[in-house]
C-alpha positions in Angstrom: 18.5 11.5 -9.1 16.3 14.4 -10.1 13.5 15.9 -7.3 10.6 13.6 -9.3 12.3 10.4 -8.7 13.3 11.4 -4.8 9.9 12.0 -4.9 8.7 8.9 -5.8 10.3 6.7 -4.7 10.1 8.4 -0.7 5.9 7.5 -2.0 6.6 4.1 -2.6 8.5 3.7 0.8 5.5 5.9 2.6 3.1 3.7 1.0 4.4 0.4 1.5 5.3 1.2 5.1 1.4 1.4 5.2 0.0 -1.4 3.5 2.4 -3.8 5.9 1.7 -1.2 8.8 -2.9 -2.0 8.0 -2.0 -5.9 7.1 -0.1 -6.9 10.1 -2.9 -5.5 12.7 -4.7 -7.8 10.6 -3.1 -10.3 11.4 -3.7 -11.3 7.3 -0.5 -13.1 5.2 0.6 -11.2 1.9 -1.0 -14.5 0.7 -4.5 -13.6 2.1 -4.8 -9.6 0.8 -3.6 -11.1 -2.0 -6.8 -13.4 -2.6 -9.4 -11.1 -1.3 -8.1 -8.3 -3.6 -7.9 -11.0 -6.9 -4.2 -10.0 -7.3 -1.1 -12.3 -7.4 0.4 -12.4 -3.8 3.6 -11.0 -6.0 2.3 -8.7 -7.0 0.6 -7.5 -3.5 4.1 -7.9 -2.4 6.0 -6.2 -4.6 3.8 -3.0 -3.1 4.7 -3.8 0.4 8.9 -3.8 -1.0 8.3 -0.3 -3.0 9.4 -1.6 -6.0 6.1 -0.8 -7.7 3.3 0.8 -7.3 -0.2 -0.3 -7.2 -3.2 1.6 -9.7 -5.5 4.3 -8.3 -8.8 1.5 -8.7 -6.0 -0.5 -6.2 -5.4 1.3 -4.0 -9.2 2.6 -3.5 -10.1 -1.4 -3.0 -7.0 -1.5 -0.5 -8.4 1.6 1.4 -11.7 0.3 1.3 -10.0 -3.4 2.6 -8.5 -1.4 5.5 -11.2 0.9 6.3 -8.2 3.7 6.2 -8.6 6.6 3.5 -6.3 6.8 0.1 -4.5 10.6 2.1 -4.1 7.6 4.5 -1.7 5.6 2.4 -0.6 7.9 1.0 1.2 8.7 4.1 -0.6 13.0 3.6 -2.4 12.2 7.3 -0.8 10.6 10.2 -3.0 7.7 11.5 -5.4 6.4 10.6 -9.0 7.7 11.0 
């Protein structure tokens, strides 16, 4: 596996973990978050299981929804601001 693929996989898992942590800390279901973002639940579930990446626009929407920075979602900040 190339270094780029390894880094991409690692990033996907960081994003997935942050999404799940934030959702659960709000007490929301995947369905509720998906409705707030106007996407399918299955699409959101793919982000939480590191099977797919959100678009940049969706990443911004998710950061706004949870009140965090995109750097936090991407694992570039250790804790929520």
